[in-house]
C-alpha distance (Angstrom), angle and dihedral (degrees) to the residues before:
residue distance angle dihedral
X1 . . .
X2 3.75 . .
X3 3.73 123.2 .
X4 3.87 114.2 -101.4
X5 3.73 114.0 -108.1
X6 3.88 119.0 -96.8
X7 3.69 115.1 -97.6
X8 3.74 120.8 -128.9
X9 3.71 90.9 -108.7
X10 3.89 91.4 54.1
X11 3.80 89.7 49.1
X12 3.84 89.9 52.2
X13 3.70 90.4 48.5
X14 3.81 92.9 50.6
X15 3.84 90.8 48.2
X16 3.88 89.8 49.0
X17 3.82 90.2 49.8
X18 3.79 94.6 50.1
X19 3.65 93.3 43.2
X20 3.85 90.8 54.1
X21 3.83 89.0 49.4
X22 3.71 91.1 49.4
X23 3.86 92.9 49.3
X24 3.87 89.0 49.1
X25 3.77 91.1 51.8
X26 3.80 91.4 47.0
X27 3.85 90.9 48.2
X28 3.79 91.8 53.4
X29 3.77 91.7 49.2
X30 3.79 90.3 50.2
X31 3.82 93.2 48.5
X32 3.80 95.7 48.5
X33 3.85 97.1 85.0
X34 3.84 92.2 51.9
X35 3.90 98.7 35.7
X36 3.89 96.6 88.3
X37 3.83 90.8 45.8
X38 3.81 93.1 50.3
X39 3.83 93.3 45.7
X40 3.78 88.4 53.1
X41 3.69 93.6 47.6
X42 3.82 91.9 49.9
X43 3.81 89.7 49.3
X44 3.77 91.9 51.6
X45 3.86 91.9 48.6
X46 3.90 96.4 44.7
X47 3.79 118.4 133.0
X48 3.79 117.7 -133.8
X49 3.91 90.8 -142.8
X50 3.86 88.8 58.1
X51 3.77 90.1 52.7
X52 3.71 91.5 50.9
X53 3.90 91.0 49.5
X54 3.80 87.5 51.0
X55 3.89 93.7 52.0
X56 3.85 97.0 46.9
X57 3.83 125.6 94.5
X58 3.77 137.5 173.4
X59 3.74 90.3 -132.9
X60 3.85 92.9 66.8
X61 3.89 93.5 47.2
X62 3.76 96.2 -99.1
X63 3.84 129.4 119.0
X64 3.80 118.3 -76.0
X65 3.78 113.0 -69.5
X66 3.79 144.5 -175.0
X67 3.97 96.5 -77.1
X68 3.78 97.9 45.8
X69 3.91 100.9 83.3
X70 3.82 93.3 54.6
X71 3.85 92.3 45.0
X72 3.84 91.1 48.5
X73 3.80 91.1 47.8
X74 3.82 91.0 53.0
X75 3.77 94.6 45.7
X76 3.97 88.4 49.9
X77 3.84 88.9 48.0
X78 3.79 90.9 49.7
X79 3.79 92.3 49.5
X80 3.85 91.5 45.6
X81 3.77 91.2 48.7
X82 3.81 91.9 50.7
X83 3.75 91.1 46.3
X84 3.82 90.4 51.6
X85 3.85 89.2 64.0
X86 3.79 92.5 60.7
X87 3.74 125.5 86.8
X88 3.65 93.3 -124.9
X89 3.82 92.8 64.7
X90 3.76 114.4 113.3
X91 3.87 117.0 -114.1
X92 3.88 93.5 -114.4
X93 3.79 89.8 57.9
X94 3.87 93.6 47.3
X95 3.71 89.8 56.9
X96 3.83 88.4 64.4
X97 3.75 95.3 51.3
X98 3.92 95.4 103.8
X99 3.82 91.0 50.1
X100 3.83 93.2 46.0
X101 3.92 88.5 47.8
X102 3.80 89.5 51.7
X103 3.83 92.5 50.5
X104 3.78 93.9 48.8
X105 3.89 92.4 44.5
X106 3.84 93.4 47.0
X107 3.83 91.3 47.6
X108 3.89 93.5 48.5
X109 3.83 92.1 44.0
X110 3.87 92.3 48.3
């Protein structure tokens, strides 16, 4: 059975997608000459307090740090996904099971 023809909306979305990809590639090409200089400038201007905040984590007994919110979000998503499988889960939470599964799978794959 032949594929149905693309609709005008689908073609417009394809053009938008490839246009955004092309703009991203052009942006990377344009930033390449100044990337090393900007990186060096950022390294020279760094703040030691910011570095300390980046290193801290609740899971090592320190104060909250930069990596704690994503880890806590992932753990809460994993708990909510597990709870969705039980019969005691409310219906509104069961509707979010595919999204929660995607969050957990994407985080584990990444």
